[in-house]
DOVEX-450721 format. One record per residue (C-alpha): x, y, z. Coordinates in steps of 0.1 Angstrom, whole numbers, padded with zeros to 4 digits, always signed. Layout:
N
XYZ;...
This chain:
491
+0121+0375+0323;+0099+0362+0351;+0108+0331+0372;+0078+0312+0357;+0089+0319+0322;+0125+0309+0330;+0112+0277+0346;+0090+0270+0315;+0119+0275+0291;+0142+0253+0313;+0115+0226+0314;+0110+0227+0276;+0148+0225+0269;+0154+0196+0293;+0125+0173+0284;+0138+0147+0260;+0112+0131+0238;+0110+0094+0234;+0113+0099+0197;+0147+0116+0202;+0161+0082+0214;+0172+0061+0185;+0163+0027+0200;+0127+0040+0208;+0118+0054+0174;+0132+0024+0156;+0114+0000+0179;+0082+0020+0171;+0090+0015+0134;+0094-0022+0138;+0061-0026+0157;+0039-0007+0132;+0058-0021+0102;+0051-0057+0113;+0014-0049+0112;+0017-0038+0076;+0041-0067+0068;+0014-0092+0078;-0013-0072+0060;+0006-0073+0027;+0010-0110+0031;-0028-0114+0034;-0035-0091+0005;-0017-0114-0020;-0021-0148-0003;-0044-0159-0031;-0026-0142-0060;-0003-0172-0067;-0033-0195-0064;-0056-0180-0091;-0058-0212-0112;-0063-0233-0081;-0092-0213-0068;-0108-0213-0103;-0106-0250-0105;-0117-0259-0069;-0144-0232-0065;-0155-0227-0101;-0144-0191-0102;-0140-0174-0136;-0113-0148-0144;-0141-0122-0142;-0151-0135-0107;-0114-0134-0096;-0112-0099-0109;-0143-0089-0089;-0129-0105-0058;-0095-0087-0063;-0111-0054-0068;-0134-0058-0038;-0106-0049-0014;-0110-0013-0024;-0147-0008-0030;-0158+0006+0004;-0128+0028+0005;-0138+0043-0029;-0173+0050-0017;-0161+0072+0012;-0148+0050+0039;-0112+0060+0033;-0121+0097+0036;-0139+0089+0069;-0108+0070+0080;-0086+0101+0075;-0110+0122+0095;-0111+0095+0123;-0073+0095+0123;-0070+0133+0126;-0098+0136+0152;-0091+0104+0173;-0053+0100+0169;-0030+0073+0157;-0035+0049+0187;-0073+0046+0184;-0072+0044+0146;-0044+0019+0145;-0061-0006+0168;-0094-0001+0150;-0078-0007+0116;-0060-0039+0127;-0092-0052+0143;-0112-0046+0111;-0085-0065+0091;-0089-0095+0114;-0127-0095+0110;-0125-0092+0072;-0099-0119+0070;-0120-0143+0091;-0150-0138+0067;-0128-0145+0037;-0114-0176+0053;-0149-0190+0060;-0159-0182+0024;-0132-0204+0009;-0133-0231+0036;-0151-0265+0034;-0175-0254+0061;-0190-0229+0037;-0194-0254+0009;-0230-0268+0008;-0242-0245+0036;-0275-0227+0035;-0256-0194+0030;-0238-0207-0001;-0271-0219-0015;-0287-0185-0010;-0256-0166-0024;-0256-0189-0055;-0293-0181-0061;-0287-0146-0074;-0261-0131-0098;-0251-0165-0109;-0221-0151-0129;-0202-0151-0096;-0202-0181-0073;-0214-0177-0037;-0179-0184-0023;-0165-0156-0045;-0192-0132-0033;-0186-0139+0004;-0148-0138-0001;-0152-0105-0018;-0172-0092+0011;-0145-0103+0036;-0118-0088+0014;-0138-0056+0012;-0139-0053+0050;-0102-0062+0052;-0094-0036+0027;-0110-0009+0048;-0088-0018+0077;-0057-0022+0055;-0060+0012+0039;-0068+0028+0073;-0037+0011+0087;-0016+0025+0058;-0025+0061+0064;-0021+0056+0102;+0014+0042+0097;+0023+0071+0074;+0012+0097+0099;+0029+0077+0127;+0063+0078+0110;+0059+0114+0101;+0053+0121+0138;+0081+0099+0153;+0107+0108+0127;+0100+0145+0122;+0132+0163+0115;+0151+0130+0115;+0154+0100+0091;+0118+0102+0078;+0124+0090+0043;+0146+0062+0055;+0120+0051+0080;+0092+0052+0055;+0115+0034+0031;+0122+0006+0056;+0085+0003+0064;+0077-0001+0027;+0106-0025+0023;+0093-0048+0050;+0059-0047+0034;+0075-0057+0001;+0092-0086+0018;+0058-0097+0029;+0047-0100-0007;+0079-0119-0015;+0073-0142+0015;+0037-0150+0005;+0045-0157-0031;+0072-0181-0018;+0051-0199+0008;+0015-0197-0004;+0018-0224-0031;+0038-0246-0006;+0012-0241+0021;-0015-0250-0004;+0003-0283-0009;+0006-0289+0028;-0018-0319+0027;+0000-0333-0004;+0002-0323-0040;-0027-0345-0048;-0049-0325-0024;-0040-0288-0027;-0062-0263-0009;-0064-0225-0006;-0076-0228+0030;-0043-0233+0048;-0025-0203+0033;-0055-0180+0041;-0058-0194+0076;-0020-0189+0082;-0022-0153+0071;-0053-0146+0092;-0033-0158+0123;-0005-0134+0114;-0030-0105+0113;-0038-0113+0149;-0001-0110+0158;+0000-0077+0139;-0028-0064+0161;-0009-0073+0192;+0022-0055+0179;+0003-0023+0174;-0013-0025+0208;+0022-0027+0223;+0032+0004+0202;+0003+0024+0217;+0019+0024+0251;+0051+0039+0236;+0030+0065+0217;+0010+0075+0248;+0043+0082+0266;+0055+0103+0237;+0024+0124+0237;+0027+0130+0274;+0063+0142+0269;+0053+0165+0240;+0025+0180+0262;+0050+0185+0291;+0075+0201+0267;+0049+0225+0254;+0037+0233+0289;+0002+0218+0285;-0017+0191+0302;-0030+0173+0271;-0019+0137+0267;-0030+0134+0231;-0031+0157+0200;-0024+0194+0209;-0048+0222+0202;-0026+0238+0176;-0028+0205+0156;-0066+0202+0159;-0082+0191+0126;-0111+0210+0111;-0135+0196+0086;-0129+0226+0064;-0094+0214+0059;-0107+0187+0035;-0119+0214+0012;-0084+0231+0014;-0068+0198+0004;-0091+0191-0025;-0087+0226-0038;-0049+0222-0041;-0036+0216-0076;-0005+0201-0062;-0025+0175-0042;-0043+0164-0074;-0011+0160-0094;+0004+0138-0066;-0029+0119-0062;-0033+0112-0099;+0003+0102-0103;-0002+0078-0074;-0034+0062-0087;-0020+0057-0122;+0013+0042-0110;-0002+0019-0083;-0030+0007-0107;-0003-0007-0129;+0014-0025-0100;-0010-0040-0075;-0036-0053-0100;-0007-0066-0120;+0004-0086-0090;-0030-0104-0089;-0025-0117-0125;+0013-0119-0127;+0016-0156-0118;-0010-0167-0143;+0006-0145-0170;+0039-0161-0165;+0023-0196-0165;+0006-0188-0199;+0037-0173-0215;+0063-0197-0201;+0042-0229-0198;+0052-0236-0163;+0036-0247-0130;+0020-0223-0106;+0048-0228-0081;+0075-0221-0107;+0058-0190-0119;+0053-0178-0083;+0090-0185-0076;+0099-0161-0104;+0075-0133-0096;+0083-0134-0059;+0116-0115-0067;+0096-0085-0078;+0091-0071-0043;+0126-0081-0032;+0141-0056-0057;+0119-0029-0041;+0127-0040-0006;+0165-0040-0011;+0166-0006-0027;+0139+0014-0009;+0159+0020+0023;+0189+0032+0004;+0167+0055-0017;+0152+0068+0015;+0187+0077+0028;+0195+0094-0006;+0163+0114-0003;+0171+0124+0032;+0205+0137+0023;+0205+0145-0014;+0168+0149-0025;+0157+0145-0062;+0123+0131-0052;+0104+0144-0083;+0132+0131-0107;+0129+0096-0090;+0092+0096-0097;+0098+0102-0134;+0125+0075-0136;+0103+0050-0118;+0075+0055-0143;+0098+0051-0173;+0111+0018-0159;+0076+0005-0153;+0065+0013-0189;+0095-0006-0203;+0087-0037-0181;+0050-0039-0190;+0059-0036-0227;+0083-0065-0223;+0055-0086-0208;+0031-0075-0235;+0052-0077-0267;+0085-0096-0261;+0077-0124-0237;+0050-0140-0258;+0075-0141-0288;+0106-0150-0268;+0093-0171-0238;+0125-0168-0218;+0127-0173-0181;+0156-0149-0179;+0138-0122-0199;+0108-0125-0175;+0131-0125-0145;+0150-0095-0157;+0119-0075-0163;+0105-0084-0129;+0137-0072-0112;+0136-0039-0131;+0099-0035-0122;+0110-0040-0086;+0135-0012-0090;+0107+0010-0103;+0086+0000-0073;+0113+0012-0050;+0118+0046-0067;+0082+0058-0068;+0069+0050-0033;+0103+0060-0017;+0099+0094-0033;+0062+0098-0031;+0051+0093+0005;+0079+0114+0022;+0070+0143-0002;+0035+0146+0012;+0045+0161+0046;+0065+0187+0027;+0034+0201+0010;+0007+0195+0036;+0000+0210+0070;+0007+0183+0096;-0026+0190+0114;-0045+0175+0084;-0017+0152+0072;-0038+0121+0080;-0067+0135+0058;-0042+0144+0030;-0029+0108+0030;-0064+0094+0032;-0076+0114+0002;-0046+0104-0018;-0052+0068-0008;-0089+0073-0017;-0081+0084-0052;-0056+0055-0054;-0083+0030-0043;-0106+0041-0071;-0080+0027-0096;-0072-0003-0075;-0109-0012-0073;-0116-0007-0109;-0085-0021-0127;-0086-0057-0114;-0122-0059-0126;-0113-0042-0159;-0084-0066-0165;-0105-0096-0157;-0131-0085-0182;-0105-0077-0209;-0087-0110-0203;-0120-0129-0208;-0129-0108-0239;-0095-0114-0254;-0097-0152-0249;-0131-0162-0262;-0138-0199-0257;-0106-0205-0238;-0113-0226-0207;-0078-0237-0199;-0063-0211-0174;-0028-0219-0189;-0037-0209-0224;-0047-0172-0221;-0033-0143-0241;-0022-0115-0218;-0010-0090-0245;-0038-0065-0242;-0039-0064-0204;-0002-0058-0203;-0005-0029-0228;-0032-0014-0206;-0007-0014-0177;+0019+0002-0199;-0006+0029-0209;-0011+0038-0172;+0026+0042-0168;+0027+0067-0197;+0001+0088-0180;+0019+0086-0147;+0051+0098-0165;+0032+0128-0177;+0021+0138-0142;+0057+0132-0129;+0071+0156-0154;+0044+0182-0146;+0052+0179-0109;+0089+0184-0116;+0082+0216-0137;+0060+0230-0109;+0086+0222-0083;+0113+0241-0102;+0089+0270-0107;+0074+0273-0072;+0102+0258-0049;+0080+0232-0031;+0112+0214-0020;+0104+0181-0037;+0139+0180-0052;+0156+0191-0020;+0168+0168+0008;+0145+0159+0037;+0171+0170+0062;+0172+0207+0052;+0184+0240+0065;+0162+0268+0079;+0167+0288+0046;+0153+0259+0026;+0123+0256+0049;+0115+0293+0043;+0118+0287+0005;+0095+0257+0007;+0070+0277+0027;+0070+0305+0001;+0064+0279-0026;+0033+0266-0008;+0020+0301-0004;+0023+0306-0041;+0003+0274-0047;
């Protein structure tokens, strides 16, 4: 062996990566997770205030549905695919800062739309002059939410690829579980404080402006957090380049993304099973969050604050269990089985909301179903997202995540709109937002769970047949890696 080769091997062996240091990779996790924590707070800041925004700004349930679905519209029409390509071509630092900035811009537009400054302005008059079924404030708020949604989904795939990079060969499922748990705490927090912030000026003068302004300020803090993270990630890339004996300070040549990789992803049967399971499951969760507070108000005849106080425990169940499930996946596996169990629990909970709660309007029945739904919401995401790096090449991992998110966004864009239309159709002549019947919308959510269960079972069957490794631990032996590789080749 030549002296230069010996020197290269010695250099590769002695360079310790920043991600090998526990304090560094967990600090990186905290910084990127805080960005998503604040983003999730903004997503649902108006969910507990549905009846208030309808009363103050003359929104109908259909208008609220259009607003809720707007978050995903641009993503559905191609932006999310573009975001994945940007991520794989430009890297996580550029894409993360861009996504956080886009979220701030969209949030600012939405804040202006529901503020008193917009009321009576020339822009409102013009927006009210066309498509009168939707007030001008709802149209502009939907536009802002649409822009925010582009940044939020781009941030989501960026964080997923970030954690796959920083925790490769380590506690990846635990890290992803903790990130998701913190995001769920964001939902709990906003359902807890949004109604209180709305009453900041007194219960006689509630307003949606203060909660939205508060969350917009938090998004700015999230942007700062990610900027701090970029310095750490830049140092890590330089160390990786040094260890591999290159001079590149960003993505390496062997990880270079090619546009043809999108076709490879879309031609994978396994990709479509995971993507369809994802869209069906999440379409029964996030659109449900938009209407859950009002559903509880109608069935239990309680105030907005009381209903929000019950529903806020839904994400806490997910937040509490997700890290432990991540550790279980890292060491024991059973990811595909967890997807199936999560779908079964979700079906049961939506059937309770549809059929039992209207007949037995019990707070404890509602609370129990919400907690179990939270358990379901910990099982599925904890198993789903760490499974993607097992079956996709890391050079186009960002695009794989973005395409899954794209399919998911189709459901998330359409179902709030569909639920709003169904809710209005099932309550003809009902003008009081506390007297609506939610049976049919809840049955629709349960039906999505049944379809998700089907794809979960299909995924388990294929995993047993082709050895994809979805049932095996994330911390695996070399022999297991070879078996998983052979399974992918069979696919």
